[in-house]
C-alpha positions in Angstrom: -16.9 33.2 22.3 -14.4 33.2 25.1 -17.1 32.4 27.6 -18.2 29.5 25.5 -14.6 28.2 25.2 -14.1 28.5 29.0 -17.3 26.6 29.7 -16.4 23.8 27.1 -13.0 23.3 28.6 -14.4 23.2 32.2 -17.1 20.6 31.2 -14.4 18.5 29.3 -12.3 18.6 32.5 -15.2 17.5 34.7 -16.0 14.6 32.3 -12.4 13.3 32.1 -11.9 13.5 35.8 -15.0 11.4 36.4 -13.8 8.5 34.2 -12.4 6.6 37.2 -15.9 6.4 38.6 -16.9 4.5 35.4 -13.8 2.6 35.1 -15.4 -0.8 34.3 -17.5 0.3 31.3 -14.7 2.4 30.1 -12.4 -0.5 30.0 -14.9 -2.5 28.2 -15.1 0.1 25.4 -11.3 0.4 25.2 -10.9 -3.5 24.9 -13.5 -3.6 22.2 -11.8 -1.0 20.2 -8.4 -2.6 20.9 -9.5 -5.8 19.4 -10.9 -4.1 16.3 -7.6 -2.3 15.7 -5.5 -5.4 16.4 -7.4 -7.3 13.7 -7.5 -4.3 11.3 -3.8 -3.8 11.5 -2.8 -7.5 11.5 -4.8 -8.3 8.4 -3.7 -5.3 6.4 0.0 -6.0 7.5 -0.3 -9.3 5.4 -1.1 -7.2 2.3 1.8 -4.8 3.1 4.2 -7.7 3.7 3.2 -9.4 0.5 3.5 -6.1 -1.4 6.9 -5.5 0.1 8.1 -9.0 -1.0 6.8 -8.3 -4.5 6.7 -4.7 -5.4 10.0 -4.0 -3.8 11.7 -6.7 -5.8 14.0 -5.8 -8.6 15.3 -2.6 -9.9 14.1 -0.1 -12.5 17.2 -0.5 -14.5 16.5 -4.3 -14.9 14.2 -5.7 -17.5 12.4 -9.0 -17.8 11.7 -10.3 -21.4 9.1 -13.0 -22.0 7.2 -14.3 -25.0 4.7 -11.9 -26.5 1.2 -12.1 -24.8 2.4 -13.8 -21.6 1.3 -12.4 -18.3 3.7 -14.5 -16.1 6.8 -16.5 -16.6 4.9 -19.7 -16.1 3.1 -19.3 -19.5 6.1 -18.0 -21.4 8.6 -19.8 -23.6 11.7 -18.6 -25.4 14.0 -20.6 -27.7 17.7 -20.6 -27.1 18.4 -18.6 -30.2 16.0 -15.9 -29.0 17.7 -15.7 -25.6 21.0 -15.2 -27.4 19.7 -12.4 -29.5 18.3 -10.7 -26.4 21.6 -11.0 -24.6 23.4 -9.3 -27.5 21.1 -6.3 -27.7 22.4 -2.9 -27.2 21.6 -1.3 -23.8 22.5 -4.3 -21.7 25.3 -3.6 -19.2 28.5 -5.4 -19.8 30.8 -6.8 -17.1 34.1 -8.8 -17.1 32.2 -12.0 -17.9 30.1 -10.5 -20.6 26.5 -9.3 -20.9 24.6 -9.1 -17.5 21.9 -11.2 -18.6 20.4 -14.5 -17.5 18.0 -16.8 -19.5 16.0 -18.6 -16.9 13.2 -21.1 -16.4 11.5 -22.4 -13.2 9.5 -25.4 -12.3 7.2 -26.0 -9.3 8.4 -28.6 -6.6 6.3 -29.9 -3.8 7.9 -29.4 -0.4 6.2 -29.9 3.0 5.8 -26.8 5.2 7.6 -27.0 8.5 4.6 -25.7 10.4 1.9 -28.0 9.1 3.6 -30.7 7.0 1.3 -30.0 4.1 2.9 -29.8 0.6 3.4 -26.3 -0.8 4.4 -25.3 -4.4 7.9 -23.9 -4.2 9.6 -22.4 -7.4 12.9 -24.1 -8.4 14.5 -21.5 -10.7 17.2 -22.4 -13.3 19.5 -19.5 -13.8 22.6 -18.7 -15.8 25.9 -17.3 -14.2 24.8 -13.7 -15.0 21.9 -14.0 -12.5 24.0 -12.8 -9.6 25.1 -9.8 -11.6 21.5 -8.9 -12.7 20.3 -9.1 -9.1 23.0 -7.6 -6.9 20.8 -7.7 -3.8 21.2 -11.5 -3.8 23.9 -12.4 -1.3 25.1 -15.8 -0.1 25.0 -15.8 3.6 25.7 -19.5 4.4 27.7 -21.9 2.2 28.6 -21.0 -1.3 27.1 -20.6 -4.8 26.2 -23.8 -6.8 28.9 -24.9 -9.3 27.8 -24.8 -12.9 26.9 -28.1 -14.5 26.2 -29.8 -11.1 23.1 -30.8 -9.2 23.7 -28.1 -6.6 21.2 -25.7 -5.4 21.1 -22.5 -3.3 18.0 -21.7 -1.3 16.4 -18.3 -0.3 16.4 -17.5 3.4 12.6 -17.3 3.6 12.2 -20.7 1.8 14.8 -22.3 4.1 12.9 -21.0 7.2 9.5 -22.1 6.1 9.9 -25.3 4.2 11.3 -28.6 5.2 14.7 -30.1 4.2 16.1 -27.0 2.7 18.9 -26.5 5.2 22.6 -26.5 4.2 23.6 -30.0 3.1 20.1 -31.4 2.6 19.4 -33.6 -0.3 16.1 -33.6 -2.2 14.8 -35.6 -5.2 13.0 -33.5 -7.8 12.4 -34.4 -11.5 15.0 -36.8 -12.6 17.8 -35.4 -10.4 18.9 -35.4 -6.8 19.8 -32.0 -5.6 22.1 -30.9 -2.7 21.7 -27.6 -1.0 25.1 -25.9 -0.9 24.2 -22.3 0.0 21.6 -20.1 1.6 21.0 -16.5 0.2 19.2 -13.3 1.2 17.7 -10.8 -1.1 16.5 -8.0 1.0 13.3 -9.8 1.9 12.0 -9.7 -1.7 10.3 -12.5 -3.7 13.8 -14.1 -4.6 14.0 -15.4 -1.0 11.0 -17.7 -1.8 12.9 -19.4 -4.4 15.4 -22.2 -5.0 18.2 -21.5 -7.6 20.2 -24.0 -9.7 22.0 -24.1 -13.0 19.5 -23.7 -15.9 21.5 -26.1 -18.0 21.0 -28.8 -15.4 17.4 -28.1 -14.8 16.4 -28.3 -18.4 17.1 -32.0 -18.9 15.8 -32.9 -15.4 12.4 -31.8 -16.5 12.8 -32.4 -20.2 12.6 -28.8 -21.2 14.9 -29.3 -24.1 16.8 -25.9 -24.8 13.9 -23.7 -23.9 13.6 -20.9 -21.4 10.8 -18.9 -19.9 12.4 -15.5 -19.5 15.5 -13.4 -19.7 16.5 -11.0 -16.9 18.8 -8.2 -18.2 20.5 -5.4 -16.3 20.6 -2.3 -18.4 23.2 0.5 -18.7 20.9 2.8 -16.9 17.3 3.3 -15.9 16.9 5.7 -18.8 18.0 3.0 -21.3 14.9 0.9 -20.9 12.7 2.4 -23.6 15.4 2.2 -26.3 16.1 -1.3 -25.3 12.4 -2.2 -25.4 12.0 -0.7 -28.8 15.0 -2.6 -30.1 13.6 -6.0 -29.1 9.9 -5.4 -29.8 10.7 -4.3 -33.4 13.1 -7.1 -34.1 11.4 -9.4 -36.7 13.3 -12.4 -35.3 11.6 -12.1 -31.9 8.0 -12.1 -30.4 8.6 -10.7 -27.0 7.3 -8.3 -24.5 9.6 -6.3 -22.3 8.8 -4.9 -18.9 10.8 -3.3 -16.0 11.3 -5.8 -13.3 9.7 -3.5 -10.7 6.6 -3.0 -12.9 6.3 -6.8 -13.5 6.4 -7.7 -9.7 4.2 -4.9 -8.8 1.5 -6.2 -11.2 2.0 -9.7 -9.8 1.1 -8.5 -6.3 -1.9 -6.4 -7.2 -4.4 -9.3 -7.2 -3.6 -10.8 -3.9 -3.1 -7.5 -2.2 -6.5 -6.5 -3.3 -8.1 -9.7 -2.0 -6.4 -9.3 1.3 -7.3 -5.7 1.7 -10.9 -6.3 0.8 -11.4 -9.1 3.2 -9.6 -7.2 5.9 -11.8 -4.2 5.4 -14.9 -6.2 5.6 -13.8 -7.8 8.8 -12.8 -4.6 10.4 -16.1 -2.9 9.4 -18.1 -5.8 10.9 -16.1 -5.8 14.0 -16.2 -2.0 14.1 -19.9 -2.0 14.2 -19.7 -4.1 17.4 -17.2 -1.8 18.8 -19.4 1.2 18.1 -22.3 -0.3 19.9 -20.1 -1.0 22.9 -18.9 2.7 22.8 -22.5 3.8 22.6 -23.5 1.8 25.6 -20.5 3.0 27.5 -21.2 6.7 26.8 -25.0 6.2 27.6 -23.8 4.9 30.9 -21.6 7.8 31.4 -24.4 10.2 30.6 -26.7 8.4 33.0 -24.2 8.6 35.9 -23.6 12.3 35.2 -27.3 13.3 35.0 -27.3 15.5 38.1 -23.9 17.0 37.2 -25.0 17.8 33.7 -28.3 19.2 34.8 -26.6 21.4 37.4 -24.2 22.8 34.8 -27.0 23.6 32.4 -28.9 25.4 35.2 -25.9 27.4 35.8 -25.9 28.6 32.2 -23.5 26.1 30.6 -24.5 25.6 26.9 -25.7 22.3 25.5 -23.0 22.4 22.9 -20.4 22.3 25.6 -21.9 19.2 27.1 -22.0 17.5 23.6 -18.4 18.3 23.0 -17.3 17.0 26.5 -19.2 13.6 25.8 -17.6 13.4 22.3 -14.2 14.2 23.7 -14.4 11.4 26.4 -15.6 8.9 23.9 -12.8 9.9 21.3 -10.2 9.7 24.1 -11.2 6.2 25.1 -11.2 5.1 21.5 -7.7 6.6 20.9 -6.4 4.7 23.9 -7.9 1.5 22.6 -6.4 2.4 19.1 -2.9 3.0 20.5 -2.9 -0.2 22.5 -4.3 -2.2 19.6 -1.6 -0.8 17.3 1.2 -1.7 19.8 -0.1 -5.2 20.4 -0.4 -5.8 16.6 3.2 -4.6 16.1 4.6 -6.7 18.9 2.6 -9.8 17.9 2.8 -9.7 14.1 5.5 -7.4 12.7 8.2 -9.6 11.1 6.3 -12.8 11.5 7.1 -15.0 8.5 4.5 -16.9 6.4 3.8 -17.8 2.8 0.8 -17.6 0.6 -0.1 -18.5 -3.0 0.8 -16.3 -5.8 -2.1 -17.1 -8.2 -0.3 -15.9 -11.3 2.4 -18.4 -10.9 0.7 -21.0 -8.7 3.7 -21.0 -6.3 4.3 -20.0 -2.7 5.7 -16.5 -1.9 7.2 -16.3 1.5 7.0 -12.9 3.2 6.9 -11.3 6.6 4.0 -9.4 8.0 4.8 -5.7 7.9 3.2 -3.3 10.3 4.1 0.0 8.9 3.7 3.5 10.5 1.0 4.2 8.0 -0.9 1.2 9.2 -0.7 2.3 12.8 -2.0 5.7 11.9 -4.8 4.2 10.0 -5.7 2.0 12.9 -5.6 5.0 15.3 -7.9 7.0 12.9 -10.3 4.1 12.6 -10.4 3.9 16.3 -11.1 7.7 16.5 -13.9 7.4 13.9 -15.5 4.6 16.0 -15.2 6.7 19.2 -16.9 9.8 17.6 -19.6 7.7 16.2 -20.2 5.9 19.4 -20.3 9.1 21.4 -22.5 11.1 19.1 -26.0 9.8 20.2 -25.2 9.8 23.9 -23.9 13.3 23.6 -27.1 14.6 21.8 -29.1 12.9 24.6 -27.1 14.6 27.3 -27.6 18.1 25.6 -31.3 17.6 25.3 -31.8 16.4 28.8 -34.6 18.3 30.6 -33.1 20.3 33.3 -36.1 20.3 35.6 -36.5 16.6 35.3 -32.9 15.9 36.0 -32.8 18.3 39.0 -35.7 16.5 40.7 -33.3 13.7 41.5 -31.1 16.0 43.6 
């Protein structure tokens, strides 16, 4: 066993030291795998970024209440009386200003994207004063909050960066009102940063919504208070509502688009990976061909075929890992933090988010590169091990 290990280490050393003699083909293999990993990591970072904006939104001690049977705020409707019953329910945290609850509605407004000039659907959300207590992560970073009863709006940082005429002081005409931007807010990169907020009492008549709302956001006494709060509302004969944790609601909202992006990204990566594997196969066949005499000599001296197989596989894997590391680094440098927006198909509005290249994605990219390298080196390694010694030595 020790002799075999010694032989294997020796052959691997000879193989790696000879790489500079085959620098051109080796670089081609590395570049091919680098391209695959860049694409793989970049596409999946879209899904990670969208998921971070959606699934990381909210808090487990916050509940969203909608009409029974609604799968999104867009197709929910709650009467004013119902929102008052909900706000008075036991289990909602109380502050100096009263229950930490906000009856809300939103409409879709068309705003051009800064990058392309094409119109995008951006949510304009009407909130009550308690919205800032319900969502403590929302922080005004420029300007101030809107004044109740006025046509003033505050805009999420991501929306302000991506869409036109949403900077501080900008004026827009939506519905039957003219709106003025008086503040920019941040919300830890979550979905709220894709929205525009205003006073719900002003938004209702601007879009002829009467006294109806679409949801109530309520901050509870604790995370453990959720089930009792839910049971209270769903068993109240005056109400027809469904109650979800805010975190669960946004996580379900992100599942569809994340599945689509991950599926497409995986298909692209597999197709490109096939091409990279063929490149690795060609590279390793070339390596075996240039080392024919060396391998034959080693075999004639008593080195085992398995040692030769492992040396070829190690070389192929090393080249692939180098390509994977470079690809991961390029993907991180080029895409991490890049802001964009995509459609949330459940609300038909834009969600702004940043590409997120996580450590887990970088590890996945490196592992995918390693797999491609091992597959690419397998058949050339078998050919090297089966090479007739006598035939190869005739060339000496």
